[in-house]
C-alpha positions in Angstrom: 5.3 -0.4 -14.7 8.5 -2.6 -12.3 9.1 -6.2 -10.9 8.3 -4.4 -7.8 4.8 -7.6 -7.4 7.4 -9.6 -8.1 9.2 -9.2 -4.5 8.2 -10.5 -1.1 7.3 -8.0 1.7 10.3 -8.4 4.5 8.8 -7.9 8.0 9.7 -4.9 9.2 9.9 -4.6 13.6 12.0 -1.2 13.9 15.5 -0.2 14.1 15.8 1.2 10.6 15.1 4.6 8.2 11.9 5.5 7.1 13.0 6.0 3.5 13.6 10.2 3.0 11.4 11.4 0.5 14.0 11.8 -2.6 13.8 7.7 -1.9 10.1 7.5 -1.6 9.1 9.6 -5.4 12.1 7.5 -6.7 9.5 4.4 -5.4 6.6 6.6 -6.3 7.1 5.9 -10.0 7.1 2.8 -9.5 3.2 2.0 -8.1 0.7 3.4 -10.5 -1.8 6.0 -8.8 -1.0 6.0 -5.5 -0.3 9.3 -3.5 1.8 10.1 -0.5 0.2 11.8 2.0 2.0 13.1 5.4 -0.5 12.8 8.1 -0.7 15.3 11.1 3.1 13.7 12.6 4.7 13.9 9.0 4.2 10.4 9.4 4.4 9.8 5.4 2.0 6.8 3.6 0.6 5.8 0.5 -2.7 5.8 -1.0 -5.3 5.1 -3.3 -8.5 5.4 -4.0 -10.7 2.2 -6.4 -13.5 2.0 -8.3 -16.0 -0.6 -9.0 -19.9 -1.0 -9.8 -21.6 -2.4 -6.4 -21.2 -2.9 -3.4 -19.9 -6.5 -4.2 -16.9 -6.1 -6.8 -15.5 -4.0 -3.8 -16.3 -6.2 -1.6 -14.0 -9.5 -3.4 -11.3 -6.8 -3.9 -10.8 -6.2 -0.7 -11.0 -9.7 0.8 -8.7 -10.5 -2.4 -6.0 -7.5 -0.7 -6.8 -9.0 3.1 -5.7 -12.7 0.8 -2.1 -10.5 -0.2 -1.6 -8.4 2.7 -1.9 -11.9 5.3 0.6 -13.8 2.9 2.7 -11.3 3.0 2.6 -9.8 7.0 2.1 -6.8 6.3 -1.0 -5.3 6.5 -2.9 -1.3 4.8 -5.7 -0.1 6.1 -8.5 -0.3 4.0 -12.0 2.0 3.8 -14.3 0.2 1.2 -19.2 0.7 0.5 -21.0 -0.1 -2.2 -18.7 0.8 -4.9 -15.2 2.3 -3.9 -12.3 1.0 -1.3 -9.7 3.1 -0.5 -6.0 1.8 0.6 -3.2 3.8 3.0 -0.1 1.8 3.4 2.9 2.1 5.1 5.4 1.4 8.4 4.1 1.0 11.1 7.1 0.6 13.1 9.9 2.8 11.3 6.3 5.0 11.4 6.7 5.7 7.3 8.0 4.1 4.4 10.0 1.8 2.9 10.7 -0.5 -0.1 7.8 -2.8 1.7 5.1 0.0 1.2 5.7 -0.4 -2.3 5.9 -4.0 -3.0 2.1 -4.1 -1.5 0.9 -1.1 -3.7 2.0 -3.4 -6.7 0.5 -6.2 -5.5 -2.5 -4.9 -4.6 -2.5 -2.7 -8.6 -1.6 -6.5 -9.9 -5.0 -7.2 -8.2 -7.0 -4.5 -9.2 
């Protein structure tokens, strides 16, 4: 594992390039179990599924993710229900991935 979880997300308002695939794979090695996918517009994002024993555990996890997201100023897409949560992370302003996305992923892993 890396020390990404100790870093702070830097708010991005655009004007910088998103990571290329080589940089994405470099950072992907620093987080646990996250997948990189691209949508129909070729925008890369991180995604990970989390499993839980019941609905309440899923809800508690999602609430903790929300607290971290608000503190970091970086907000993922979240789906959850009985026994699962799915988190999708990317930087909307640059339509892709940058270091803050991996930082948030590492912080999410720490609470799991």
